[in-house]
C-alpha positions as CSV (number, residue, x, y, z in Angstrom):
1,M,6.1,34.3,-8.7
2,N,9.7,33.8,-10.0
3,E,9.6,30.2,-11.3
4,T,12.7,29.2,-13.2
5,P,13.5,25.7,-14.6
6,E,16.1,25.3,-11.8
7,T,13.6,26.3,-9.1
8,Y,11.1,23.9,-10.6
9,K,13.7,21.0,-10.7
10,R,14.7,21.7,-7.1
11,A,11.0,21.7,-5.9
12,H,10.3,18.6,-7.9
13,R,13.3,16.8,-6.4
14,H,12.2,17.9,-2.9
15,V,8.6,16.7,-3.3
16,K,9.8,13.4,-4.8
17,K,12.2,12.9,-1.9
18,R,9.3,13.4,0.6
19,L,7.1,11.0,-1.4
20,N,9.8,8.4,-1.3
21,F,10.2,8.8,2.4
22,Y,6.4,8.4,3.1
23,R,6.3,5.3,0.8
24,N,9.2,3.8,2.8
25,L,7.5,4.7,6.1
26,I,4.2,3.0,5.1
27,A,6.1,-0.1,3.9
28,F,8.1,-0.1,7.2
29,V,4.9,-0.1,9.3
30,I,3.0,-2.7,7.2
31,I,5.9,-5.1,6.8
32,N,7.2,-4.9,10.4
33,T,3.7,-5.3,11.7
34,A,3.4,-8.5,9.7
35,L,6.8,-9.7,10.9
36,I,5.8,-9.1,14.5
37,V,2.6,-11.1,14.0
38,I,4.4,-13.9,12.2
39,N,7.0,-14.1,14.9
40,L,4.5,-14.1,17.8
41,L,2.3,-16.7,16.1
42,T,5.1,-19.1,15.0
43,S,7.8,-18.8,17.7
44,P,6.8,-16.6,20.6
45,D,9.6,-18.1,22.8
46,H,12.2,-16.8,20.3
47,L,11.8,-13.2,19.4
48,W,13.6,-12.1,16.2
49,F,11.3,-9.4,14.8
50,Y,13.3,-6.6,16.4
51,W,16.3,-7.2,14.2
52,P,14.7,-6.2,10.9
53,L,12.8,-3.5,12.8
54,L,16.0,-2.1,14.2
55,G,18.0,-2.3,10.9
56,W,15.3,-0.8,8.7
57,G,14.5,1.8,11.5
58,I,18.0,3.1,11.4
59,G,17.9,3.4,7.7
60,L,14.6,5.2,7.9
61,A,15.9,7.6,10.5
62,F,18.8,8.5,8.1
63,Q,16.3,9.0,5.3
64,A,14.1,11.2,7.5
65,F,17.1,13.3,8.5
66,S,18.1,13.7,4.9
67,T,14.6,14.5,3.8
68,F,13.4,16.9,6.5
69,S,16.6,18.4,8.0
70,S,17.6,21.9,7.0
71,F,21.2,20.8,7.5
72,S,21.4,17.9,5.1
73,P,25.0,17.1,4.1
74,I,23.8,13.8,2.6
75,A,21.6,15.6,0.0
76,G,24.1,18.3,-0.6
77,E,21.5,21.1,-0.2
78,W,23.4,22.8,2.6
79,E,26.6,22.9,0.5
80,E,24.7,24.2,-2.5
81,R,23.1,27.0,-0.4
82,K,26.5,28.0,1.0
83,I,28.1,28.2,-2.4
84,K,25.3,30.5,-3.6
85,E,25.7,32.7,-0.5
86,Y,29.4,32.9,-1.1
87,M,28.9,33.8,-4.8
88,E,26.4,36.5,-3.9
89,K,28.7,38.1,-1.3
90,N,31.7,38.1,-3.7
91,Q,30.0,39.7,-6.8
């Protein structure tokens, strides 16, 4: 296997990114479940739990796109890959 320090760094960054996403997902589920329960127990006539759920959910969706998408302009991986392709073509 062809393992260079750059390859290892890239793999490490990718795994760390996924781990951070899963941690955020677990926190999202636990905390929003607690907020739903608190809201329904304290003021069931006035529902507010969906605001933090919506806001955090949008952020989590962006993080999921950045983490799992092959086209990830946020992470810059697509740009890096295109630069390498261009350099290989023009050598």
